[in-house]
PDB file of N, CA, C and O in Angstrom:
ATOM      1  N   MET A   1     -16.089  13.162   8.619  1.00  0.00           N
ATOM      2  CA  MET A   1     -15.960  12.432   7.325  1.00  0.00           C
ATOM      3  C   MET A   1     -14.863  13.116   6.452  1.00  0.00           C
ATOM      4  O   MET A   1     -14.274  12.441   5.608  1.00  0.00           O
ATOM      5  N   LYS A   2     -14.581  14.392   6.624  1.00  0.00           N
ATOM      6  CA  LYS A   2     -13.534  14.992   5.848  1.00  0.00           C
ATOM      7  C   LYS A   2     -12.157  14.568   6.289  1.00  0.00           C
ATOM      8  O   LYS A   2     -11.204  14.673   5.517  1.00  0.00           O
ATOM      9  N   LEU A   3     -12.025  14.086   7.525  1.00  0.00           N
ATOM     10  CA  LEU A   3     -10.709  13.712   7.982  1.00  0.00           C
ATOM     11  C   LEU A   3     -10.313  12.366   7.556  1.00  0.00           C
ATOM     12  O   LEU A   3      -9.136  12.012   7.624  1.00  0.00           O
ATOM     13  N   VAL A   4     -11.276  11.573   7.105  1.00  0.00           N
ATOM     14  CA  VAL A   4     -10.994  10.179   6.724  1.00  0.00           C
ATOM     15  C   VAL A   4     -10.903  10.157   5.227  1.00  0.00           C
ATOM     16  O   VAL A   4     -11.765  10.708   4.542  1.00  0.00           O
ATOM     17  N   PRO A   5      -9.860   9.522   4.699  1.00  0.00           N
ATOM     18  CA  PRO A   5      -9.652   9.556   3.193  1.00  0.00           C
ATOM     19  C   PRO A   5     -10.465   8.504   2.517  1.00  0.00           C
ATOM     20  O   PRO A   5      -9.936   7.496   2.049  1.00  0.00           O
ATOM     21  N   THR A   6     -11.790   8.738   2.462  1.00  0.00           N
ATOM     22  CA  THR A   6     -12.650   7.870   1.772  1.00  0.00           C
ATOM     23  C   THR A   6     -13.822   8.572   1.172  1.00  0.00           C
ATOM     24  O   THR A   6     -14.280   9.597   1.676  1.00  0.00           O
ATOM     25  N   THR A   7     -14.327   7.997   0.051  1.00  0.00           N
ATOM     26  CA  THR A   7     -15.425   8.624  -0.559  1.00  0.00           C
ATOM     27  C   THR A   7     -16.625   7.740  -0.410  1.00  0.00           C
ATOM     28  O   THR A   7     -17.709   8.136  -0.838  1.00  0.00           O
ATOM     29  N   ASN A   8     -16.510   6.599   0.152  1.00  0.00           N
ATOM     30  CA  ASN A   8     -17.565   5.650   0.308  1.00  0.00           C
ATOM     31  C   ASN A   8     -18.215   5.802   1.661  1.00  0.00           C
ATOM     32  O   ASN A   8     -17.707   5.284   2.655  1.00  0.00           O
ATOM     33  N   MET A   9     -19.381   6.538   1.716  1.00  0.00           N
ATOM     34  CA  MET A   9     -20.010   6.729   2.917  1.00  0.00           C
ATOM     35  C   MET A   9     -20.489   5.519   3.670  1.00  0.00           C
ATOM     36  O   MET A   9     -20.448   5.415   4.896  1.00  0.00           O
ATOM     37  N   ALA A  10     -20.972   4.558   2.786  1.00  0.00           N
ATOM     38  CA  ALA A  10     -21.491   3.295   3.359  1.00  0.00           C
ATOM     39  C   ALA A  10     -20.395   2.506   4.061  1.00  0.00           C
ATOM     40  O   ALA A  10     -20.618   1.960   5.142  1.00  0.00           O
ATOM     41  N   ALA A  11     -19.192   2.441   3.444  1.00  0.00           N
ATOM     42  CA  ALA A  11     -18.118   1.719   4.066  1.00  0.00           C
ATOM     43  C   ALA A  11     -17.610   2.414   5.393  1.00  0.00           C
ATOM     44  O   ALA A  11     -17.262   1.752   6.371  1.00  0.00           O
ATOM     45  N   TYR A  12     -17.592   3.769   5.360  1.00  0.00           N
ATOM     46  CA  TYR A  12     -17.279   4.466   6.516  1.00  0.00           C
ATOM     47  C   TYR A  12     -18.240   4.223   7.697  1.00  0.00           C
ATOM     48  O   TYR A  12     -17.832   3.958   8.828  1.00  0.00           O
ATOM     49  N   LEU A  13     -19.479   4.324   7.382  1.00  0.00           N
ATOM     50  CA  LEU A  13     -20.492   4.160   8.487  1.00  0.00           C
ATOM     51  C   LEU A  13     -20.495   2.647   8.934  1.00  0.00           C
ATOM     52  O   LEU A  13     -20.709   2.387  10.118  1.00  0.00           O
ATOM     53  N   ARG A  14     -20.287   1.748   8.113  1.00  0.00           N
ATOM     54  CA  ARG A  14     -20.264   0.352   8.486  1.00  0.00           C
ATOM     55  C   ARG A  14     -19.063   0.164   9.498  1.00  0.00           C
ATOM     56  O   ARG A  14     -19.214  -0.383  10.590  1.00  0.00           O
ATOM     57  N   LYS A  15     -17.875   0.655   9.048  1.00  0.00           N
ATOM     58  CA  LYS A  15     -16.711   0.508   9.882  1.00  0.00           C
ATOM     59  C   LYS A  15     -16.918   1.182  11.274  1.00  0.00           C
ATOM     60  O   LYS A  15     -16.576   0.587  12.295  1.00  0.00           O
ATOM     61  N   ILE A  16     -17.423   2.306  11.309  1.00  0.00           N
ATOM     62  CA  ILE A  16     -17.779   3.027  12.628  1.00  0.00           C
ATOM     63  C   ILE A  16     -18.746   2.205  13.395  1.00  0.00           C
ATOM     64  O   ILE A  16     -18.559   2.004  14.595  1.00  0.00           O
ATOM     65  N   ALA A  17     -19.768   1.721  12.768  1.00  0.00           N
ATOM     66  CA  ALA A  17     -20.805   0.998  13.467  1.00  0.00           C
ATOM     67  C   ALA A  17     -20.212  -0.330  14.074  1.00  0.00           C
ATOM     68  O   ALA A  17     -20.573  -0.710  15.188  1.00  0.00           O
ATOM     69  N   ILE A  18     -19.336  -0.998  13.353  1.00  0.00           N
ATOM     70  CA  ILE A  18     -18.793  -2.227  13.848  1.00  0.00           C
ATOM     71  C   ILE A  18     -17.725  -2.034  14.871  1.00  0.00           C
ATOM     72  O   ILE A  18     -17.807  -2.588  15.967  1.00  0.00           O
ATOM     73  N   ASP A  19     -16.731  -1.267  14.545  1.00  0.00           N
ATOM     74  CA  ASP A  19     -15.573  -1.006  15.346  1.00  0.00           C
ATOM     75  C   ASP A  19     -15.598   0.132  16.331  1.00  0.00           C
ATOM     76  O   ASP A  19     -14.992   0.102  17.402  1.00  0.00           O
ATOM     77  N   GLY A  20     -16.340   1.149  15.903  1.00  0.00           N
ATOM     78  CA  GLY A  20     -16.363   2.391  16.710  1.00  0.00           C
ATOM     79  C   GLY A  20     -15.201   3.346  16.544  1.00  0.00           C
ATOM     80  O   GLY A  20     -15.126   4.400  17.174  1.00  0.00           O
ATOM     81  N   TYR A  21     -14.315   2.942  15.686  1.00  0.00           N
ATOM     82  CA  TYR A  21     -13.164   3.793  15.526  1.00  0.00           C
ATOM     83  C   TYR A  21     -12.548   3.509  14.093  1.00  0.00           C
ATOM     84  O   TYR A  21     -12.857   2.472  13.505  1.00  0.00           O
ATOM     85  N   ILE A  22     -11.717   4.385  13.555  1.00  0.00           N
ATOM     86  CA  ILE A  22     -10.872   4.209  12.326  1.00  0.00           C
ATOM     87  C   ILE A  22      -9.484   4.543  12.532  1.00  0.00           C
ATOM     88  O   ILE A  22      -9.197   5.656  12.973  1.00  0.00           O
ATOM     89  N   ILE A  23      -8.584   3.685  12.254  1.00  0.00           N
ATOM     90  CA  ILE A  23      -7.189   3.894  12.457  1.00  0.00           C
ATOM     91  C   ILE A  23      -6.590   4.176  10.996  1.00  0.00           C
ATOM     92  O   ILE A  23      -6.751   3.425  10.034  1.00  0.00           O
ATOM     93  N   GLN A  24      -5.897   5.344  10.985  1.00  0.00           N
ATOM     94  CA  GLN A  24      -5.263   5.688   9.650  1.00  0.00           C
ATOM     95  C   GLN A  24      -3.791   5.519   9.814  1.00  0.00           C
ATOM     96  O   GLN A  24      -3.172   6.123  10.689  1.00  0.00           O
ATOM     97  N   VAL A  25      -3.197   4.645   8.919  1.00  0.00           N
ATOM     98  CA  VAL A  25      -1.852   4.349   8.985  1.00  0.00           C
ATOM     99  C   VAL A  25      -1.021   4.876   7.705  1.00  0.00           C
ATOM    100  O   VAL A  25      -1.371   4.611   6.555  1.00  0.00           O
ATOM    101  N   ASP A  26      -0.036   5.546   7.981  1.00  0.00           N
ATOM    102  CA  ASP A  26       0.794   6.104   6.845  1.00  0.00           C
ATOM    103  C   ASP A  26       1.792   5.018   6.413  1.00  0.00           C
ATOM    104  O   ASP A  26       2.681   4.611   7.160  1.00  0.00           O
ATOM    105  N   HIS A  27       1.586   4.562   5.129  1.00  0.00           N
ATOM    106  CA  HIS A  27       2.461   3.470   4.582  1.00  0.00           C
ATOM    107  C   HIS A  27       3.427   4.158   3.583  1.00  0.00           C
ATOM    108  O   HIS A  27       3.897   3.445   2.697  1.00  0.00           O
ATOM    109  N   ALA A  28       3.766   5.437   3.629  1.00  0.00           N
ATOM    110  CA  ALA A  28       4.539   5.919   2.635  1.00  0.00           C
ATOM    111  C   ALA A  28       5.952   5.380   2.595  1.00  0.00           C
ATOM    112  O   ALA A  28       6.507   5.145   1.522  1.00  0.00           O
ATOM    113  N   ASP A  29       6.546   5.181   3.791  1.00  0.00           N
ATOM    114  CA  ASP A  29       7.858   4.541   3.825  1.00  0.00           C
ATOM    115  C   ASP A  29       7.872   3.176   3.290  1.00  0.00           C
ATOM    116  O   ASP A  29       8.782   2.847   2.530  1.00  0.00           O
ATOM    117  N   VAL A  30       6.943   2.347   3.618  1.00  0.00           N
ATOM    118  CA  VAL A  30       6.781   0.938   3.153  1.00  0.00           C
ATOM    119  C   VAL A  30       6.703   1.013   1.547  1.00  0.00           C
ATOM    120  O   VAL A  30       7.409   0.270   0.866  1.00  0.00           O
ATOM    121  N   LYS A  31       5.848   1.909   0.988  1.00  0.00           N
ATOM    122  CA  LYS A  31       5.678   1.942  -0.371  1.00  0.00           C
ATOM    123  C   LYS A  31       6.887   2.318  -1.082  1.00  0.00           C
ATOM    124  O   LYS A  31       7.167   1.807  -2.166  1.00  0.00           O
ATOM    125  N   ALA A  32       7.690   3.277  -0.458  1.00  0.00           N
ATOM    126  CA  ALA A  32       8.993   3.691  -1.029  1.00  0.00           C
ATOM    127  C   ALA A  32       9.957   2.527  -1.022  1.00  0.00           C
ATOM    128  O   ALA A  32      10.610   2.260  -2.031  1.00  0.00           O
ATOM    129  N   MET A  33      10.057   1.837   0.083  1.00  0.00           N
ATOM    130  CA  MET A  33      10.975   0.655   0.163  1.00  0.00           C
ATOM    131  C   MET A  33      10.561  -0.389  -0.818  1.00  0.00           C
ATOM    132  O   MET A  33      11.440  -0.931  -1.488  1.00  0.00           O
ATOM    133  N   THR A  34       9.291  -0.730  -0.973  1.00  0.00           N
ATOM    134  CA  THR A  34       8.796  -1.720  -1.942  1.00  0.00           C
ATOM    135  C   THR A  34       9.280  -1.288  -3.364  1.00  0.00           C
ATOM    136  O   THR A  34       9.810  -2.110  -4.112  1.00  0.00           O
ATOM    137  N   ALA A  35       9.093  -0.007  -3.716  1.00  0.00           N
ATOM    138  CA  ALA A  35       9.521   0.473  -5.025  1.00  0.00           C
ATOM    139  C   ALA A  35      11.054   0.229  -5.196  1.00  0.00           C
ATOM    140  O   ALA A  35      11.465  -0.195  -6.276  1.00  0.00           O
ATOM    141  N   GLU A  36      11.863   0.467  -4.226  1.00  0.00           N
ATOM    142  CA  GLU A  36      13.302   0.309  -4.324  1.00  0.00           C
ATOM    143  C   GLU A  36      13.622  -1.167  -4.416  1.00  0.00           C
ATOM    144  O   GLU A  36      14.579  -1.493  -5.120  1.00  0.00           O
ATOM    145  N   ILE A  37      12.944  -2.069  -3.799  1.00  0.00           N
ATOM    146  CA  ILE A  37      13.209  -3.449  -3.807  1.00  0.00           C
ATOM    147  C   ILE A  37      12.783  -3.971  -5.220  1.00  0.00           C
ATOM    148  O   ILE A  37      13.476  -4.803  -5.806  1.00  0.00           O
ATOM    149  N   GLN A  38      11.710  -3.502  -5.718  1.00  0.00           N
ATOM    150  CA  GLN A  38      11.279  -3.941  -7.094  1.00  0.00           C
ATOM    151  C   GLN A  38      12.316  -3.485  -8.136  1.00  0.00           C
ATOM    152  O   GLN A  38      12.581  -4.202  -9.100  1.00  0.00           O
ATOM    153  N   LYS A  39      12.889  -2.315  -7.945  1.00  0.00           N
ATOM    154  CA  LYS A  39      13.912  -1.916  -8.925  1.00  0.00           C
ATOM    155  C   LYS A  39      15.170  -2.744  -8.905  1.00  0.00           C
ATOM    156  O   LYS A  39      15.827  -2.963  -9.923  1.00  0.00           O
ATOM    157  N   ILE A  40      15.494  -3.215  -7.663  1.00  0.00           N
ATOM    158  CA  ILE A  40      16.654  -4.229  -7.556  1.00  0.00           C
ATOM    159  C   ILE A  40      16.261  -5.483  -8.272  1.00  0.00           C
ATOM    160  O   ILE A  40      17.070  -6.011  -9.035  1.00  0.00           O
ATOM    161  N   GLY A  41      15.058  -6.003  -8.076  1.00  0.00           N
ATOM    162  CA  GLY A  41      14.547  -7.235  -8.746  1.00  0.00           C
ATOM    163  C   GLY A  41      14.620  -7.115 -10.230  1.00  0.00           C
ATOM    164  O   GLY A  41      15.125  -7.999 -10.922  1.00  0.00           O
ATOM    165  N   VAL A  42      14.090  -5.969 -10.736  1.00  0.00           N
ATOM    166  CA  VAL A  42      14.047  -5.832 -12.204  1.00  0.00           C
ATOM    167  C   VAL A  42      15.442  -5.772 -12.807  1.00  0.00           C
ATOM    168  O   VAL A  42      15.716  -6.345 -13.861  1.00  0.00           O
ATOM    169  N   ASN A  43      16.335  -5.040 -12.084  1.00  0.00           N
ATOM    170  CA  ASN A  43      17.811  -4.985 -12.607  1.00  0.00           C
ATOM    171  C   ASN A  43      18.492  -6.257 -12.432  1.00  0.00           C
ATOM    172  O   ASN A  43      19.376  -6.532 -13.243  1.00  0.00           O
ATOM    173  N   SER A  44      18.213  -7.094 -11.480  1.00  0.00           N
ATOM    174  CA  SER A  44      18.997  -8.273 -11.313  1.00  0.00           C
ATOM    175  C   SER A  44      18.693  -9.334 -12.339  1.00  0.00           C
ATOM    176  O   SER A  44      19.457 -10.283 -12.512  1.00  0.00           O
ATOM    177  N   VAL A  45      17.620  -9.179 -12.992  1.00  0.00           N
ATOM    178  CA  VAL A  45      17.230 -10.145 -14.104  1.00  0.00           C
ATOM    179  C   VAL A  45      18.271 -10.057 -15.257  1.00  0.00           C
ATOM    180  O   VAL A  45      18.549 -11.038 -15.947  1.00  0.00           O
ATOM    181  N   TYR A  46      18.797  -8.906 -15.419  1.00  0.00           N
ATOM    182  CA  TYR A  46      19.787  -8.696 -16.456  1.00  0.00           C
ATOM    183  C   TYR A  46      21.093  -9.271 -16.078  1.00  0.00           C
ATOM    184  O   TYR A  46      21.918  -9.502 -16.962  1.00  0.00           O
ATOM    185  N   LEU A  47      21.360  -9.531 -14.789  1.00  0.00           N
ATOM    186  CA  LEU A  47      22.728  -9.986 -14.286  1.00  0.00           C
ATOM    187  C   LEU A  47      22.732 -11.568 -14.431  1.00  0.00           C
ATOM    188  O   LEU A  47      23.805 -12.171 -14.425  1.00  0.00           O
ATOM    189  N   LEU A  48      21.610 -12.183 -14.550  1.00  0.00           N
ATOM    190  CA  LEU A  48      21.620 -13.658 -14.557  1.00  0.00           C
ATOM    191  C   LEU A  48      22.134 -14.178 -15.918  1.00  0.00           C
ATOM    192  O   LEU A  48      21.849 -13.623 -16.979  1.00  0.00           O
ATOM    193  N   PRO A  49      22.901 -15.268 -15.822  1.00  0.00           N
ATOM    194  CA  PRO A  49      23.284 -15.890 -17.157  1.00  0.00           C
ATOM    195  C   PRO A  49      22.217 -16.498 -17.861  1.00  0.00           C
ATOM    196  O   PRO A  49      21.295 -17.033 -17.245  1.00  0.00           O
ATOM    197  N   VAL A  50      22.261 -16.461 -19.145  1.00  0.00           N
ATOM    198  CA  VAL A  50      21.255 -16.920 -20.000  1.00  0.00           C
ATOM    199  C   VAL A  50      21.864 -18.055 -20.925  1.00  0.00           C
ATOM    200  O   VAL A  50      22.857 -17.848 -21.622  1.00  0.00           O
ATOM    201  N   ASP A  51      21.239 -19.195 -20.882  1.00  0.00           N
ATOM    202  CA  ASP A  51      21.713 -20.325 -21.634  1.00  0.00           C
ATOM    203  C   ASP A  51      20.899 -20.362 -22.881  1.00  0.00           C
ATOM    204  O   ASP A  51      19.682 -20.527 -22.798  1.00  0.00           O
ATOM    205  N   LEU A  52      21.498 -20.216 -24.048  1.00  0.00           N
ATOM    206  CA  LEU A  52      20.736 -20.199 -25.313  1.00  0.00           C
ATOM    207  C   LEU A  52      21.030 -21.477 -26.120  1.00  0.00           C
ATOM    208  O   LEU A  52      20.490 -21.656 -27.212  1.00  0.00           O
TER     209      LEU A  52
END
């Protein structure tokens, strides 16, 4: 249980009972890329022409 990053024992036991295994995926690189893409989107709003 210490190796799995969860504090919900019921969810852990249910997952093990149904599937028999737990796969841990590291999404750090995807999160970093998403943050960079969001920064581009936020900054591009200021580049659009505004009709007043």
